[in-house]
N, C-alpha and C positions, 0 to 999 in steps of 0.2 A: 215209369212205375208209379203207381198211386200209393201214397203214404197213408197209413191208418193213423188217424189222430189219437194221441194218447194224453192222459192227464198230466204226465210228466214230460218235460221238454228233454228229449234225448239228445245227446251230443251227436255230431255227424257220424262218427264210427259206430256208435250204439244204434243209430237209426238204420245204418246199412246192415248191421247184424240182425236187427229186428225184422227188416224187410226181407232179408234172405231166409230167415227162419219161417216167416209167414209164407213165403213162396214154397218152401220145402214141406210145410205142414200138410200132411195128407194121411188118410187112414192107412195103417200098417207101417208107418214110417218111424224110424228111430233116428234122431238127429242130435247133434251136440254143438254147444256154443263154447268154444275154447278161448281163453285169453289169460293175460297175466293177472295176478292178484290185485284187487283194487281198481280194476278198469271198467267196472260197471256191469258185469255179467248178471248180477242179482237184479239190478234195475231193469235190464232187458228182459229177464225171465218174468219179472213181475208185470211188465207191460204186455208180454206175450200172454200171460194168464188173463189179463184184462181183455185182450182181444179175442182169445180162443176159448176162454173159460177153463175149467178143469181144476186139478189139484196141483199145488206147488209144495213140494217137500224139500226140507233142508236138513242140515246137520242136527238140529234140535229134535226133529222127528226121528231121525236115526238113533240118537241117544236114548230117547224114550222107548223105541222099539227093542233095543238091546238090553234095557235095564234089568229085566228079570230072566234073561237067558244065560245059558252057559257061555263062557268066553269063546268056545270053539263053535258056537252056533251063530256067529256074526253074519255070515253069508245068508243063512236061512232067514235071519231077522230082516236083512235088507230086501231079500226076495219077497218075503211076506208083506213088508211095508209097501213096496212099489206095486206088487200084485193086488193088494187090497185097495190101493188108490185107483188102479186100472179097473177094478170091479165096479167102482162107483162113478167113474168119469171116463170119457172118451179121450181126454188129453191129460197127461201127467208130465209135470216138469220137475226135475230133480236137480237141485242146486248143490254145489260142493261135493259132487260125486267123486272128485279126485281125492278127497280126504279118505273116503271109504276104500277106494281102489288102491291107494298107496299103502294103507294099513294092511290090506289083505293080499296084495300081490307081491310086495317087494321086501317084506321083512324076513330075513333068514331065520329068525327065531319063531316065526309063525308056522306051525306044523302043516297047515293047509294052504301053503303058499300057492298062489295062482288059481285056486279053486274058484275065486270070484269070477273068473272068465266063464265058467260054466253058468254062473248065475246071470251074467250079462247075456249070454247066448239064450238061456231059457226065457229071459224077459223079452228079448227080441222076437222069439217064437210066439210068446203070448200076445205081443203087440200085433204081429202079422196075422195070427189066427183070429184075434178079436177085432181086427180093423180099428185099433186104437192108435194114439200118437204118444210117443215118449220122447221127451227133449231133456238132455243132460246139460248141465252147466259145469264146466271143469276148468281147472288150471291147465293152461295150454299143453304142458309137457308131462302131465301126471296121470293120464288115463292108462289103465291096465291093458 
């Protein structure tokens, strides 16, 4: 396998993840990079953005997108954020998606528990229909 040179020297495990995600990158694909906290997922996603182009969204973007919305419109804010990025780019990388998924899927006090699954399904359809690429970065065991 040919390695794509990157400005950052990736650790061997990061390089394997990077190479695997490059191999999986194709129009209509939704992929995820899972790993434990602090293991370099953000670094790998940044390098993927350098290699593939596109938009890289993270928790800060999500906080900004939800700032003026009703607390029960969090899923819509996430959907509109990612969909807006897909409208301007063929490749969208979303880091820290586990933070959003955990908040929306698993809190017994949240009245729309698990509705976020509908949002992920809708995004997958948008990606397939538009022949875009969507790559999530997530804590290994926290995806909804």
